[in-house]
N, C-alpha and C positions, 0 to 999 in steps of 0.2 A: 504494500500500500504506500501511496505517496503521503507526504506530510499534509497536503490539502485534504485528502480523504480521511486521514486519522483525525485531524483537527475538527472536521465536520462531524464525524461519527461520535467524537467525544464532547460535542457541543462546546468547543473552545472558541471557534470563530466561524464565519461564513464569508463567502466571496459574492460580489455582485458586480455586474457590468457598470454600475454607477461609479465605482471606484476601482478601476482595473489595477491589479497588482497590490492593492491595499486591503487587508482584512478588516472586517467588522468584528471586533472582539465581543464575545458574550461574557457573562459574569465570570465563569471559571477561567476562560482564556485571559481576561483582563487581570484577574488575580495572579496568574502565572507570570504574565508580562510585567506587572508591577513588582513582583518578587525578584525577577531577573534584573530589572532596572535598579532596584534597591541593592542587590548584590554587586552589580557593576559599579554603582556609585561608591559603595563602601570600599571596594577594592581600589578604586582610583584614589579615593581620599587617603587610604593607607599609604599609597605611594607618593602622596604630596600633590596630586593634581587638584585643580580647582575647576568647578563647573561654571560655565558661562552659557548665556542664551543670546541668540541673535535673531533679528527680524526674519520672518518668512517671506515678506513682500518687500522689494527694494526697487529703487530707481534703477533703470536699466544701465545707467552710466557705470555702475560698479561692475556689471557683467562685461561691459566693454573694456574697462580698465584691467580686469583680471584675465581677459582673453576668452572667457566662457562664451560670450556672444558670438564671436567669430567661429567658434567650433560647434556650438550646440544650439544656436538660435532656432533652427528648424524644429528642435525637440523640446523647446522651453515654452512655458506658459507666459506669454507677454501680451500686454494690452495697453491701451491709452487710458490713463486715469484722469481725474479732474484737471481741467486746464491743459489737456494735451500732453501731460507728463507720461512718458513711456515707463511702465513698471513691469515687474515680473516676479514670479515665485522663485525662491532660491532653489536651484536645481539639485543641489547636493550640499554637503557640509561646508563647502567653500563657494564663493568668497564669503566673508564675514565670520569665518572661523572654520 
């Protein structure tokens, strides 16, 4: 069985075409996910790492500066925001961290 089949059978998550590639976590799956995040955080903290959070939506200028726009623009979620400002969703953990 694949992980998708196992997760579905155990009522951990489900998939839907509304969010391709992203699971909808059910209560038991959310509990497991949160425990894994907690474990990861604790291990990182023990090693001296600090956690930061960066915006998910940014002005497209940063993607141009980082080079992401030149390489990934066709696969990124970009649109015109208020006043004609071009913005996009952060495509991965960088830029911004």
